[in-house]
N, C-alpha and C positions, 0 to 999 in steps of 0.2 A: 504493500500500500504506500510505500515511500514515494513511488513515482507519481501517484495521484496527489499526494500532499505537495510535492515539489512543483507539479504542474499548476496547482492552484484551483482546479475545478474537476468535477466528476464528469466523465463522458458516458452518456446513457443512450442506448437505443430504445426507442418507443414505437408504438404502432402508428400507422397512418391514421389520419383524423377519425377518431371514434368517440362520438359524443358521450359524455359522462365518464369516460375512461381516460382518453388522451386526445384532447382537441384544443384548437386555438380559439381563445376568446376573440370575437370579432372587433371589440373595442380596444382592449389592451394589447392584442396580438401575442399574448403569453399563453403557453400551454397550461391546461388545467384538467383535472379529473382524478379518479380513484388511483390510477397508476402513477400519475404525476405527484400526488401526495406522498407516495412511497419514495420516489426518487428524491424529492425535496427533503424528506426526513433523513435519508442516508447522507445526503450532502451536508445537512445541518449537523449531523453527528460527527462528520469529519472536520468541517471547517467552521462550524458555528454560524453558518450562513446558508440557508436553503436555496438561495438564488445562484450559488456557484456550481451550476450544472450546464453542460453543453449537451443539447438534445439532438439526436439524429432520428428523424422519422423515416422508417423503412418498412417494407412488407416483411412477412414472417421469414422467408428464406434469407432475405437481406439482413435481418436482425441477427439471426443465428450465425450467419457468415461473419458479421462484424464482431461478434463475441469471439468466435473461433480464431480470427486473425488478430485479435486484440486491438482492433481499430476503435473499440469502445471498451470501457471498464466492465459494464454490465448491461443487462437488458431488463426493463420492466415493461413487458408488452403483453399481458394477459396470456401468458404462455403455459400450456398444459405440460406438467411433468410426465414424461413417458420414458420407458426403458430405452427405446430407440434413440431418443434425444440425449439421454445420459451417455451414450457412446461418443457424442460430440462435445457436450458441454456439461457443466456442473450446475446444480440447482440449489437454491436456498430451501429452507423449510417452506411449507405451504403457507401462502399469505391470503388466499381466498379459495373456497371450495365452490366452484361453479358447476353447473349442470347444463348439458346441451339440450336445447329445445327448438321450437319451430315458430317462425313469425309469418303470419299470413294476413291478407286483407280481411277486414271485418266483413261478415256476411258471406264468406267464401264457403262455409259449411265444413271446412277442414278442421278436425279436432286433434290430429296428431300426424306423425310421419306416415303411418300406414295409409292414411287417406290421400296420400300423394303418389300412389302407384302410377307410373308412367308420366308423371308431371315433372317439370323442371324445378329443381331445388338448388338454390345458390348457396355457396359457402366459400370461405377464403381458401385460396390455393395453398397447399402445404399444411393445412390445418387438420387436427384430429376430427373436426366436424365433417370435413369433406370425406374422410375415410369412413366415418359412420354412415353417411348417406350412401356411399358406394357399396357398403356391405349390407345394407338393409334388405331383408328378403322381399319387401313389397316392391322393390326395384324402381324407385324414383330415378329421374335422370339428373345426375350431378352436373352442376355448372360451377367451375372454379374461376375465381377472379382474384386480383391482387389484394383487395380489402373488402371486409364485410360491409363497409359503407357503400361500395359499388353495388352490392346486392340490393340495398334499399332502393336505389335509383332504378334498377332493373325490375324490381317488384312494382314500383310506381308506374313504369312504362308498360308493364304487362308482358315483358320478355321472359320472366320467370314466374312461377306460381307460388313460391315460398322461399324463405331464407332459413337456414339452419345454422346455429352457432351457440356459443355459450350464453347463458341467461344474462350475464353482466353486459355483454356486447349487444344483445338484442334489446335490453332495456334502453340503451341509448338510441337505437333505431326507432323503437316504439314511441319514445318521448318526442322524436322529431316529426312523426307522422301519426296523428291520432286515429287515422283510418285503418291502422294496422293493430294487430293484437298478438300476444304470445300465447301459444296453445300447447296442450299436451303435457304429460309428465316428463321429467328429465330422462333423456335417452341413455345417459351415462354420467359418471362423475368426471369433472375436469379440474383437478387441483392445480392452481396457479403457483408458480415459483419464480423468483428472480433468477435470471440466467447469468452465469459467471464462467469465465474461462477456467478449466481444471487446473491450470498452472498458478492459480491465485487462491490457495486454500485459506490464507489469512483474510482475504476479502470475503470469502464465503462465511467464515466465522463472524466477521464484523457485521455483515448484513443480517445474519441470523439473530444476533444480539439486538440490532435495531428493530427488527420485526417483532421480537418478543417484548421489547419495551413499549412498542406502539400499542400492543394489546393491554399490557399492564396499566398504562397511564390513560387509556381511553381514546387514543388518537385513531386506532383502527375503527372503533365503533362510531366516532364522530365523522370520519371520512365516509363510511358506508351510509350513515344517515344523510349526509350532505349530497351524495351523488347517486345512490342506488335505491334508497328506501322507498321513494315515491313510486318507482316502477316494480320493485321486487318485494316490498313489504318490510316489516320491522327487521332490525339487524338479527341475523342468526348468531349462534355462538361462534366466536372466532376459531379458526383451525388450531388444534393443539400442536405445539412445536414437536417436530420429529426430526432427529438428526442422524446422519449416517457417519460411520467411522471413517 
């Protein structure tokens, strides 16, 4: 972590504009959202100043590549912890337990993914959500795009019939278009972790400590209330810290 301190700012990869998670305020032009709160708290723990962050907005493959090449220090990008990804990068403990669901137009009659057999379902390219759509026995037609925000535009234009992604990401889409709704039970669990290069175990430990303190002092709960509660309901219990040797 000495190189971060010497540089004077934290380099963080975040997702492309996703309302409530990682998006640019149109007036201040500053990034804000649930993931941005986490990045700011990590920077504050290092420098005593949460603004000392350099953000790079990238699609998911680009974010993972930036961490692997050490072009950034870490990634806070609503990224699901998977065994396959652990072969490339290291993860913090879980900071949010998401669940994959479906977003459709109100009045569509669709209540879950099974009701989309043969229909076009949009998801982010490279995401676990797209893999779930591909594997579903009802055989929806998967459409992969760079960002889940692109899916909302396609749903509005009628070029896809639904969007499938994590509930936290769908919450932002539904908040932008009240003609849509989130339907169906969670298709699976999507535990989010901060992504860090495996060659930086000291940074992994530091980030885990920051995440644990956020829960203890109520910042996790306050962030959820600020960004996600209106769409997803009252704050759930924060994820219990789980560490690997």
